[in-house]
C-alpha positions as CSV (number, residue, x, y, z in Angstrom):
1,M,169.7,113.2,158.3
2,Q,168.6,116.5,156.4
3,T,165.4,118.3,156.1
4,G,164.1,120.5,153.3
5,I,162.3,122.8,155.7
6,K,163.8,126.2,156.3
7,P,163.7,126.6,160.2
8,S,162.6,129.8,161.7
9,S,165.4,132.3,163.0
10,D,165.1,131.2,166.6
11,I,165.3,127.5,165.6
12,A,168.4,128.4,163.4
13,R,169.9,130.1,166.3
14,I,169.4,127.2,168.5
15,A,170.6,124.7,165.8
16,D,173.9,127.0,165.7
17,R,174.5,126.7,169.3
18,V,173.9,123.1,169.3
19,R,176.6,122.6,166.8
20,A,179.0,124.9,168.5
21,G,178.6,122.7,171.5
22,E,176.9,125.5,173.6
23,R,174.4,124.9,176.6
24,L,170.8,125.4,175.7
25,T,168.5,127.3,178.0
26,F,164.9,126.5,179.3
27,E,163.6,128.8,176.8
28,D,165.5,127.1,173.9
29,G,164.1,123.8,175.1
30,V,160.5,125.1,174.9
31,L,161.0,126.4,171.5
32,L,162.4,123.0,170.4
33,Y,159.2,121.3,171.6
34,D,157.0,123.7,169.9
35,E,158.6,124.6,166.7
36,C,161.4,122.4,165.7
37,D,161.0,120.1,162.7
38,I,161.2,116.6,163.9
39,H,163.9,115.6,161.2
40,L,166.2,118.7,162.1
41,L,165.7,117.7,165.8
42,G,167.1,114.2,165.0
43,E,169.8,115.7,163.1
44,L,171.1,117.9,166.0
45,A,170.3,115.3,168.7
46,N,172.4,112.8,166.4
47,G,175.3,115.1,166.2
48,V,175.6,115.5,170.0
49,R,175.1,111.7,170.2
50,E,178.0,111.1,167.9
51,R,180.4,113.7,169.4
52,K,180.1,111.7,172.7
53,N,179.8,108.2,171.6
54,G,180.4,107.9,167.9
55,R,178.0,105.4,166.6
56,K,178.3,103.1,169.4
57,A,174.9,101.8,170.6
58,Y,175.0,100.2,174.2
59,Y,173.0,97.1,175.5
60,N,173.6,94.9,178.5
61,I,172.6,91.3,179.3
62,N,170.3,91.8,182.3
63,R,167.3,90.7,184.3
64,H,164.5,92.6,185.7
65,I,163.1,91.4,189.0
66,N,160.0,93.2,190.5
67,Y,159.9,91.7,194.0
68,S,156.2,92.8,194.9
69,N,153.4,94.6,193.4
70,V,151.8,95.5,196.8
71,C,152.3,99.3,197.4
72,V,150.9,101.7,200.0
73,L,150.8,104.4,197.3
74,R,148.1,105.0,195.0
75,C,149.6,106.9,192.1
76,K,147.2,107.7,189.2
77,F,149.6,106.7,186.5
78,C,150.3,103.3,187.8
79,S,148.8,99.9,186.9
80,F,151.1,97.8,188.6
81,Y,150.6,98.4,192.2
82,R,147.9,96.4,194.3
83,P,146.7,98.0,197.4
84,W,147.5,96.3,200.7
85,S,143.7,96.7,201.8
86,T,142.7,94.2,199.0
87,A,145.8,91.7,199.5
88,P,146.0,88.8,199.1
89,A,144.4,89.3,195.7
90,D,144.8,86.6,193.0
91,D,147.4,88.8,191.4
92,A,149.1,90.4,194.5
93,Y,152.6,88.9,195.2
94,A,155.7,89.2,197.2
95,L,158.5,87.1,196.2
96,T,160.8,85.4,198.8
97,V,164.5,86.0,199.1
98,D,165.1,82.5,197.9
99,E,163.0,83.1,194.8
100,I,164.8,86.3,193.9
101,A,168.2,84.8,194.4
102,A,167.3,81.8,192.1
103,R,166.4,84.2,189.4
104,A,169.6,86.2,189.7
105,K,171.5,82.8,189.6
106,E,169.6,81.6,186.6
107,A,170.4,85.2,184.9
108,A,174.2,84.8,185.9
109,D,174.3,81.3,184.3
110,Y,173.1,82.9,181.0
111,G,175.4,85.6,180.9
112,A,173.7,88.5,182.7
113,T,176.0,90.9,184.3
114,E,173.3,92.8,186.1
115,V,170.0,92.5,187.9
116,H,167.5,95.4,188.2
117,I,165.2,95.2,191.1
118,V,162.5,97.4,191.8
119,G,159.0,96.8,193.5
120,G,156.0,98.5,195.3
121,L,156.2,99.9,199.0
122,H,155.2,96.9,200.7
123,P,153.9,97.8,204.3
124,K,154.7,94.4,205.7
125,L,158.4,93.8,204.5
126,E,160.9,94.7,206.9
127,F,164.2,96.4,206.1
128,D,166.1,93.1,206.7
129,Y,164.3,91.5,203.8
130,Y,166.0,94.0,201.4
131,L,169.3,93.3,203.0
132,D,169.0,89.6,202.9
133,M,167.8,89.9,199.4
134,C,171.1,91.6,198.3
135,R,173.3,89.1,200.5
136,A,171.6,86.0,198.9
137,I,171.9,87.4,195.5
138,K,175.7,87.9,195.9
139,N,175.9,84.5,197.6
140,A,174.2,82.8,194.6
141,A,175.7,85.0,191.9
142,P,179.0,86.7,193.2
143,D,179.9,88.5,190.0
144,I,176.5,89.9,189.1
145,H,175.8,93.8,189.6
146,I,172.9,94.6,191.8
147,K,171.1,97.7,190.5
148,A,168.2,98.3,192.6
149,F,165.5,100.4,194.7
150,T,164.3,103.7,193.5
151,A,164.8,106.7,195.6
152,I,161.1,106.4,197.0
153,E,162.1,102.8,198.2
154,I,165.1,104.1,199.7
155,I,163.0,106.8,201.6
156,H,160.6,104.1,202.4
157,F,163.4,102.0,203.8
158,T,164.5,104.7,206.2
159,R,161.0,104.7,207.7
160,I,160.5,101.0,208.3
161,A,164.0,100.4,209.7
162,K,164.1,99.8,213.3
163,P,165.4,102.1,214.6
164,R,164.9,104.7,211.8
165,L,167.8,105.3,209.7
166,G,169.0,108.1,207.6
167,I,169.3,107.9,203.8
168,E,173.2,107.5,204.1
169,D,172.8,104.7,206.6
170,V,170.3,103.0,204.5
171,L,172.4,103.2,201.4
172,G,175.6,102.1,203.4
173,Q,174.0,99.0,204.7
174,L,172.7,97.9,201.4
175,R,176.0,98.6,199.9
176,D,177.5,96.6,202.2
177,A,175.0,93.7,201.6
178,G,175.9,93.9,197.9
179,L,174.1,96.9,196.3
180,G,176.1,98.5,193.4
181,S,173.9,101.4,192.0
182,L,170.5,102.7,191.8
183,P,168.1,102.9,189.1
184,G,166.4,106.1,188.3
185,G,162.7,105.4,188.7
186,G,160.1,107.4,190.7
187,A,161.3,111.0,189.4
188,E,158.1,111.2,187.3
189,I,157.8,114.9,186.6
190,F,159.7,117.6,189.1
191,D,156.5,120.1,189.4
192,D,154.4,120.6,192.3
193,R,151.2,120.9,190.2
194,V,151.8,117.5,188.5
195,H,152.9,115.9,191.6
196,E,149.7,117.0,193.3
197,E,147.4,115.9,190.4
198,A,149.2,112.5,189.6
199,Y,151.0,111.3,192.5
200,K,150.4,113.3,195.5
201,N,151.3,110.5,197.9
202,K,154.7,109.8,196.5
203,V,157.6,111.5,198.0
204,G,158.5,114.5,195.8
205,E,161.1,116.4,194.1
206,A,163.4,117.3,197.3
207,G,163.3,113.7,198.3
208,W,164.3,112.2,195.2
209,F,167.1,114.4,194.6
210,E,168.3,113.9,198.2
211,V,168.7,110.1,197.9
212,H,170.8,110.6,194.5
213,R,172.7,113.4,196.1
214,V,173.9,111.1,199.1
215,A,174.3,108.1,196.8
216,H,176.6,110.2,194.5
217,S,178.4,111.5,197.7
218,I,179.2,108.2,198.9
219,G,180.4,106.8,195.4
220,M,177.4,105.1,194.4
221,F,176.3,105.9,190.5
222,S,172.7,106.1,189.5
223,N,170.4,106.9,186.7
224,A,167.6,109.4,186.0
225,T,164.2,109.2,184.5
226,M,161.3,111.4,183.3
227,L,157.8,110.1,183.1
228,Y,156.3,112.2,180.2
229,G,152.9,112.3,178.3
230,H,150.3,112.2,181.1
231,V,149.1,115.5,182.8
232,E,152.3,117.5,182.2
233,K,153.0,120.1,179.8
234,P,156.1,120.5,177.5
235,A,157.5,123.2,179.6
236,E,157.2,121.1,182.7
237,R,159.4,118.4,180.9
238,I,162.0,120.9,180.2
239,R,162.1,122.3,183.6
240,H,162.6,118.5,184.9
241,L,165.6,118.2,182.5
242,V,167.1,121.5,183.7
243,K,167.0,120.4,187.2
244,L,168.5,117.1,186.5
245,R,171.4,118.9,184.6
246,E,171.8,121.3,187.5
247,H,172.1,118.3,189.9
248,Q,174.6,116.6,187.5
249,D,176.7,119.7,187.4
250,E,177.1,119.4,191.2
251,S,178.0,115.9,191.1
252,I,180.6,116.2,188.5
253,A,182.2,119.1,190.4
254,S,182.1,117.8,194.0
255,R,181.0,114.2,194.2
256,P,182.8,111.0,193.3
257,A,179.7,109.7,191.5
258,R,176.9,110.9,189.3
259,F,174.1,110.0,186.7
260,N,174.9,107.6,184.2
261,A,172.2,107.9,181.8
262,I,168.7,109.7,181.3
263,I,165.9,107.5,180.6
264,P,162.8,109.4,179.3
265,L,159.8,106.9,179.9
266,P,156.4,107.2,178.1
267,F,153.5,107.1,180.0
268,I,151.2,104.0,179.3
269,P,147.7,104.6,180.2
270,D,146.3,101.1,180.0
271,D,144.7,100.1,183.2
272,S,145.7,103.1,185.3
273,E,143.5,105.9,186.7
274,L,144.5,108.1,184.0
275,S,143.4,105.6,181.1
276,H,141.3,108.1,179.7
277,L,144.4,109.9,178.5
278,P,145.9,108.9,175.1
279,G,149.5,108.6,176.1
280,P,152.2,110.3,173.9
281,S,152.5,109.4,170.3
282,G,155.6,108.0,168.7
283,L,156.6,111.4,167.3
284,T,156.4,112.7,170.8
285,N,158.6,110.0,172.1
286,L,161.3,110.7,169.5
287,R,161.0,114.4,170.0
288,T,161.4,113.8,174.0
289,L,164.3,111.4,173.3
290,A,166.0,114.1,171.2
291,I,165.4,117.1,173.3
292,A,166.8,115.0,176.4
293,R,170.1,114.5,174.5
294,L,170.1,118.3,173.6
295,M,169.5,119.6,176.9
296,L,171.6,117.4,179.1
297,D,174.8,118.1,177.8
298,N,176.4,116.8,181.0
299,F,175.0,113.3,180.7
300,D,177.0,110.7,178.9
301,H,174.1,108.6,177.8
302,V,170.4,108.6,176.6
303,K,168.6,105.3,176.9
304,A,165.5,104.3,175.1
305,F,163.9,101.7,177.3
306,W,162.5,99.4,174.7
307,I,160.0,97.9,176.8
308,M,158.0,101.0,177.0
309,Q,159.1,102.7,173.9
310,T,158.7,99.5,171.9
311,A,161.7,98.0,170.2
312,K,160.8,99.4,166.9
313,L,160.8,102.9,168.0
314,A,163.7,102.4,170.2
315,Q,165.7,101.4,167.1
316,V,164.6,104.4,165.2
317,S,165.5,106.7,168.2
318,L,169.3,105.5,167.7
319,N,169.3,108.1,165.0
320,W,167.6,110.7,167.3
321,G,170.3,111.0,169.7
322,V,169.8,107.7,171.7
323,D,172.9,105.5,172.4
324,D,171.6,102.8,174.7
325,L,168.6,100.2,174.4
326,D,168.7,98.7,177.9
327,G,169.0,95.0,177.6
328,T,167.5,91.6,177.4
329,V,165.2,92.3,180.3
330,V,163.4,89.0,180.2
331,Y,160.7,89.8,182.8
332,Y,158.9,93.2,183.4
333,D,155.9,93.3,185.3
334,I,155.4,96.8,185.8
335,T,154.0,98.0,182.4
336,K,153.1,95.9,179.2
337,C,153.3,98.2,176.4
338,E,152.5,95.4,173.7
339,G,150.4,92.4,174.4
340,T,150.2,90.8,177.9
341,G,152.4,88.9,180.4
342,T,155.3,89.5,182.1
343,H,157.8,87.6,179.8
344,Q,159.2,90.5,177.9
345,E,162.6,89.5,176.5
346,L,164.7,90.5,173.5
347,S,167.5,87.8,172.7
348,I,171.2,89.1,172.3
349,D,170.9,88.5,168.5
350,K,167.8,90.4,168.2
351,I,169.2,93.5,169.9
352,Q,172.6,93.4,167.8
353,R,170.6,93.1,164.6
354,M,168.5,96.1,165.6
355,I,171.6,98.1,166.4
356,T,173.1,97.1,163.1
357,E,170.3,97.8,161.1
358,A,170.3,101.3,162.4
359,N,173.9,101.7,161.0
360,C,175.3,101.7,164.6
361,Q,177.9,99.4,166.3
362,P,176.7,97.2,169.0
363,V,178.6,97.3,172.1
364,E,177.8,95.1,175.2
365,R,178.3,97.1,178.5
366,D,178.0,96.5,182.3
367,T,175.9,98.6,184.5
368,L,178.4,101.4,184.8
369,Y,179.1,101.6,181.0
370,N,182.4,99.6,180.9
371,E,182.5,97.7,177.7
372,V,182.3,93.8,178.1
373,H,184.6,91.6,175.8
374,R,183.6,88.0,175.9
375,K,185.8,85.0,174.6
376,E,182.6,83.4,173.6
377,P,179.0,84.3,173.5
378,P,176.9,83.5,176.6
379,P,174.9,80.1,176.9
380,R,171.6,80.2,175.4
381,P,168.5,78.4,177.2
382,T,167.8,75.0,175.5
383,K,164.3,73.9,174.9
384,Q,164.1,71.8,177.9
385,D,165.1,74.9,180.2
386,E,162.2,76.8,181.4
387,L,162.7,80.4,182.7
388,L,161.4,80.6,186.2
389,P,157.9,82.0,186.5
390,I,157.4,85.6,187.6
391,L,154.8,84.8,190.3
392,P,155.3,82.4,193.2
393,S,153.4,79.2,193.0
C-alpha cells in the first residue's frame, strides 16, 4: 500500500519510528489522528500487523448470548437496556439458566469453541444465577470455553453476593463454576469528562482496571475495548489507548495473564439518548483501528468486530492493521448496525472467503488464540433445524 502524498516532517518522523519498531508517544498518536494520510496510516499499521502475525487473519466459531436486557444503569450511548422500572415491557427479557445452557449446547453441536455472554445489570437476578449459568453450560457442553461478564458485571456481582464478596472471590467462584476468560466490554473511554457526560452511573476507569488487574493476577486472560465516536475527542481516544498499554506492560511483567486483543467499537447512535450524533464515519473507523495497532505495541491482536464495523469494512480493515474478525456470532442483541433483528450471523464459508479476498490466510482460533485444526468441517444446520429464538416464549 503506497501513497503519493508526501507526509509532513512530523509524520515522516513517526513513520520512521514505526518502521524501526519504536514505541509511539501520546503526542505521536494525536498527530496521526490529525494529520496522517489514511493510506500511509494503513501501510504503517499493516507493517506492524505483519511483523506480529504475518498475513494470518483469525476467526472463531462462537455464539453470543445476551442473557438479559434489563439494566439499572442508564448509559446515554446504549439502546440495548430496558429499565427495571418499566419491566416487564414487551421487549424486556431475562433468559433462564436452562435456556442459556440449551443455546450453548446447540452452539457446541455446530462446532463452536466459545460462548460469549454479557447482559445488563439486572436488579433481581442473584449471584447464584450466574454461577448456575456457568455450571449448566459446562454440563451441557463440557468442551466449550465460557468468555463472559464485563468488568462492570463483575463489580455488580460483588455487590449482590450475600454476603458481599471481593473481586477475586467473585472471579474465583465463577472460574470454579466454569468461566474461562473475560471479554473487554464496558471500558468505553477512560476520561472523567466523557464518563460524566455519557455514562456517569457506570463504574469508571479505576473499577474497570481493577477487575482486569485481578483477573490477570489469577491467570485469567481478557480483552479490552474502546467505544469511540460519541462525545469524546481524538486526544481522549489516544489517552485511553496509552492507559491500556501501561496496564498491559504491568501484566506482561508481573502477572500470569494479560489482554489478548484490543477491540475498538464504533458508537452506533440509533435509538440511544445520543441519537442526534452522527456516529463515526467509515474512514474514522479505519483510522481508529490502524492507530490502535500502532499505539498498542504490546497487544498481539487487533479485532474488528464485524457486527459493529460491518462485514465489508471489517474486511477492508485486514489491510489497516487488523488481524481478527471475531467469529460466527449468530445472535447479538446489543447493537444492530445493519437492519433489524437479533439473528446476526456470518457462515464459516463467508468469513473464510472475506479473509481470502483480502489477501490473508484464514486461521480458525480458540478464545486464547490457539489455532484450531479440524479433521473435518463442523456440521451445518439443515433446513429443518431452527436456531433457538433469542427471546423466551
